[in-house]
C-alpha positions as CSV (number, residue, x, y, z in Angstrom):
1,M,-2.7,22.2,-17.4
2,T,-2.4,18.7,-16.1
3,I,0.7,16.6,-16.2
4,S,-1.0,14.1,-18.6
5,A,-1.9,16.9,-20.9
6,I,1.7,18.0,-20.9
7,A,2.9,14.5,-21.7
8,K,0.5,14.3,-24.7
9,K,1.8,17.6,-26.0
10,K,5.4,16.3,-25.9
11,M,6.9,19.1,-23.9
12,R,5.2,22.2,-25.4
13,T,6.0,25.3,-23.5
14,S,4.0,26.2,-20.4
15,S,2.7,29.4,-22.0
16,T,1.2,29.8,-25.4
17,S,1.3,33.6,-25.3
18,P,4.4,34.8,-23.5
19,M,4.8,38.5,-22.7
20,K,7.0,40.5,-25.0
21,D,10.7,39.9,-24.5
22,E,10.0,37.0,-22.2
23,E,11.5,33.6,-23.1
24,P,9.0,30.7,-23.2
25,R,9.5,28.4,-20.3
26,N,10.1,24.7,-20.8
27,W,9.1,22.0,-18.3
28,V,12.5,20.3,-19.0
29,D,14.2,23.4,-17.4
30,L,12.6,22.8,-14.0
31,P,15.1,21.6,-11.3
32,S,14.9,17.9,-11.1
33,E,13.9,18.1,-7.4
34,L,10.8,20.1,-8.3
35,T,10.0,17.9,-11.2
36,S,10.2,14.9,-8.9
37,L,7.8,16.5,-6.5
38,I,5.3,17.0,-9.3
39,L,5.6,13.5,-10.8
40,I,5.4,11.7,-7.6
41,R,1.8,12.9,-7.2
42,L,0.8,10.8,-10.3
43,S,-0.5,7.2,-10.0
44,V,1.9,4.3,-10.5
45,T,0.2,3.6,-13.9
46,D,0.5,7.3,-15.0
47,I,4.2,7.3,-14.2
48,L,5.0,4.0,-15.9
49,E,2.8,4.4,-19.0
50,N,3.0,8.2,-19.6
51,A,5.4,10.4,-17.6
52,R,8.6,8.4,-18.0
53,K,8.0,8.3,-21.8
54,V,7.9,12.1,-22.2
55,C,11.6,12.8,-22.4
56,S,15.0,11.7,-21.2
57,P,15.1,13.9,-18.1
58,W,11.7,12.7,-16.9
59,R,12.7,9.1,-17.6
60,R,15.8,9.5,-15.5
61,I,13.8,11.0,-12.7
62,C,11.2,8.2,-12.9
63,K,13.9,5.6,-12.5
64,D,15.2,7.2,-9.3
65,P,14.5,4.8,-6.4
66,S,13.4,7.7,-4.2
67,M,10.3,8.0,-6.5
68,W,9.3,4.6,-5.4
69,R,9.5,4.6,-1.6
70,K,5.7,4.6,-1.5
71,I,3.5,2.6,-4.0
72,D,-0.3,3.1,-3.8
73,M,-2.3,0.9,-6.2
74,R,-5.4,0.5,-3.9
75,D,-7.8,3.1,-5.4
76,L,-7.4,2.1,-9.0
77,A,-10.9,0.5,-9.2
78,N,-12.4,3.8,-8.0
79,R,-10.7,5.7,-10.9
80,G,-11.6,3.1,-13.5
81,I,-8.0,1.9,-14.1
82,L,-8.8,-1.7,-13.2
83,F,-11.4,-1.7,-15.9
84,K,-8.8,-0.6,-18.5
85,Y,-6.1,-3.1,-17.5
86,N,-6.7,-6.7,-16.5
87,A,-5.3,-8.2,-13.2
88,D,-2.3,-9.7,-14.9
89,S,-1.3,-6.4,-16.4
90,M,-1.7,-4.6,-13.0
91,R,0.5,-7.3,-11.4
92,R,3.2,-6.6,-13.9
93,R,3.0,-2.9,-13.2
94,C,3.3,-3.6,-9.5
95,R,6.4,-5.7,-10.0
96,D,7.9,-3.0,-12.2
97,A,7.3,-0.5,-9.4
98,V,8.8,-2.8,-6.8
99,D,11.9,-3.3,-9.0
100,L,12.3,0.5,-9.5
101,S,12.4,0.9,-5.7
102,Q,15.6,-1.2,-5.6
103,G,14.9,-2.5,-2.2
104,G,14.0,0.9,-0.7
105,L,10.2,0.4,-0.7
106,L,8.7,1.6,2.6
107,E,5.0,1.6,2.0
108,I,2.7,-0.3,-0.4
109,K,-1.1,-0.5,-0.8
110,I,-2.4,-3.0,-3.3
111,D,-5.9,-4.0,-4.5
112,R,-7.7,-7.2,-5.5
113,F,-5.3,-8.0,-8.3
114,V,-2.8,-9.3,-5.6
115,S,-1.9,-13.0,-5.9
116,D,0.3,-15.4,-4.0
117,S,3.1,-15.0,-6.5
118,L,2.9,-11.2,-6.4
119,L,2.9,-11.2,-2.6
120,S,6.1,-13.4,-2.6
121,Y,7.7,-11.1,-5.2
122,I,7.1,-8.1,-3.0
123,A,8.3,-9.9,0.2
124,D,11.6,-11.1,-1.4
125,R,12.5,-7.6,-2.6
126,S,11.3,-5.3,0.1
127,S,12.9,-6.2,3.4
128,N,12.7,-2.6,4.6
129,L,8.9,-2.3,4.3
130,K,7.2,-0.5,7.1
131,S,3.6,-0.2,5.9
132,F,1.5,-2.8,4.0
133,A,-2.2,-2.7,3.1
134,L,-3.7,-5.6,1.1
135,P,-6.9,-7.6,0.6
136,V,-7.2,-11.1,2.1
137,C,-9.9,-12.7,0.0
138,Y,-10.2,-15.6,-2.4
139,P,-8.8,-15.8,-5.1
140,S,-6.3,-13.1,-4.2
141,I,-4.6,-15.1,-1.4
142,T,-5.1,-18.8,-1.4
143,T,-3.6,-19.8,1.9
144,I,-2.9,-18.1,5.2
145,E,0.5,-19.9,5.4
146,E,1.6,-18.0,2.2
147,L,0.5,-14.8,3.7
148,V,2.2,-15.3,7.1
149,N,5.4,-16.5,5.3
150,A,5.5,-13.3,3.2
151,I,4.8,-11.0,6.2
152,A,7.5,-12.7,8.2
153,K,10.0,-11.2,5.7
154,F,9.1,-7.7,6.8
155,P,10.9,-7.4,10.2
156,F,10.6,-3.6,10.3
157,L,6.8,-3.5,9.6
158,E,5.0,-0.9,11.7
159,T,1.6,-0.7,9.9
160,L,-0.5,-3.5,8.6
161,E,-3.9,-3.3,7.1
162,F,-6.2,-6.1,5.9
163,F,-9.4,-5.5,4.1
164,D,-12.0,-7.8,2.5
165,L,-10.9,-10.4,5.0
166,L,-12.4,-13.8,4.2
167,F,-9.9,-15.9,6.0
168,I,-9.3,-16.7,9.7
169,L,-5.9,-15.0,10.2
170,D,-3.1,-16.4,12.4
171,L,-2.8,-13.1,14.2
172,K,-0.4,-14.5,16.8
173,A,2.0,-15.7,14.1
174,I,1.8,-12.3,12.4
175,G,2.4,-10.5,15.7
176,H,5.5,-12.6,16.5
177,A,6.8,-12.1,12.9
178,C,6.5,-8.3,13.2
179,P,7.7,-7.2,16.6
180,Q,7.7,-3.5,15.7
181,L,4.0,-3.5,14.7
182,K,2.4,-0.3,15.9
183,T,-0.8,0.0,13.8
184,L,-3.1,-2.8,12.9
185,K,-6.4,-2.3,10.9
186,I,-8.6,-5.3,10.0
187,N,-11.8,-5.0,8.0
188,F,-13.6,-8.4,8.4
189,S,-15.9,-9.3,5.5
190,G,-18.4,-12.0,4.8
191,Y,-18.6,-14.8,7.3
192,T,-15.2,-14.2,8.9
193,P,-16.0,-13.0,12.4
194,C,-14.0,-11.0,14.9
195,D,-14.1,-12.6,18.3
196,D,-12.3,-12.9,21.6
197,D,-9.8,-15.3,20.2
198,D,-8.6,-12.7,17.7
199,A,-8.4,-10.1,20.5
200,I,-6.4,-12.4,22.8
201,A,-4.0,-13.3,19.9
202,I,-3.4,-9.6,19.3
203,A,-2.9,-9.0,23.1
204,E,-0.4,-11.9,23.4
205,S,1.7,-11.0,20.3
206,M,1.5,-7.3,19.6
207,P,2.6,-5.4,22.8
208,E,3.9,-2.4,20.8
209,L,0.5,-1.5,19.3
210,R,-0.5,2.2,19.3
211,H,-3.4,2.0,17.0
212,L,-5.9,-0.8,16.5
213,Q,-9.0,-0.9,14.3
214,L,-11.4,-3.8,14.1
215,I,-14.4,-3.6,11.8
216,G,-17.0,-6.2,10.9
217,N,-19.3,-8.9,12.2
218,G,-18.3,-10.8,15.3
219,R,-18.6,-11.8,18.9
220,L,-16.1,-9.6,20.6
221,T,-16.9,-9.2,24.3
222,D,-15.4,-7.5,27.3
223,T,-13.1,-10.5,27.7
224,G,-11.4,-9.7,24.4
225,L,-11.3,-6.0,25.1
226,N,-9.8,-6.4,28.5
227,A,-7.2,-8.7,27.0
228,I,-6.2,-6.0,24.5
229,R,-6.1,-3.4,27.3
230,D,-3.8,-5.5,29.4
231,G,-1.6,-6.9,26.6
232,C,-1.2,-3.6,24.7
233,P,-0.1,-1.1,27.3
234,H,1.0,1.5,24.7
235,L,-2.3,1.6,22.9
236,E,-3.4,5.2,22.1
237,H,-6.4,4.6,19.7
238,L,-8.9,1.8,19.7
239,D,-11.6,1.7,17.0
240,V,-14.0,-1.2,17.3
241,Q,-17.0,-1.4,15.0
242,I,-18.5,-4.8,15.6
243,R,-22.0,-5.7,14.5
244,H,-23.3,-8.6,16.6
245,N,-25.5,-11.0,14.6
């Protein structure tokens, strides 16, 4: 029986035909630590819209900031959720999740419903963030300045992932703003190329990198690769998938 089915049945017992002399088990009787481990596997939307409405104990668990250390809203389109809710609705849910973290958010992945205002909202309330994955495409992010200003508010950031990249990033500014950055993944899309300038910017500003992934069209040459090798002495994994036009 799935958690959503349990929610719809309003806390029916876990067994419809208990053995003789055996008391029916109720999901409410589970230790809160175990219930938390079960509920945390649900999507953000499932928790906000269903699980926390089942009963008072579940609502109390769903309000615990430890439930919201990680927020993953990136695969919603693949599961049809973005077709059920519009972008504004998803932004509200994301803000609700950030609020529930009470400043303890460590990891967040968001999809194309991101906006400048949502990015600022996350940045102003998540100074302890260590991992961030987001799209950088119009109309989600309108200016690189807004993006860099937001990222600069994450001094402990260790992992940064950009996908659907349609802007020329100021990678040097991002690197200087995030001195603890250890993993950088960039998926260049459309006409935004990856070239030696990007590689040199990474090499000059991200000396603590351990993992680097660059995917997309571009003109990256040995000059850029050598700069990365020399400027990132701790690099353990380099994944370069560049299609030369």
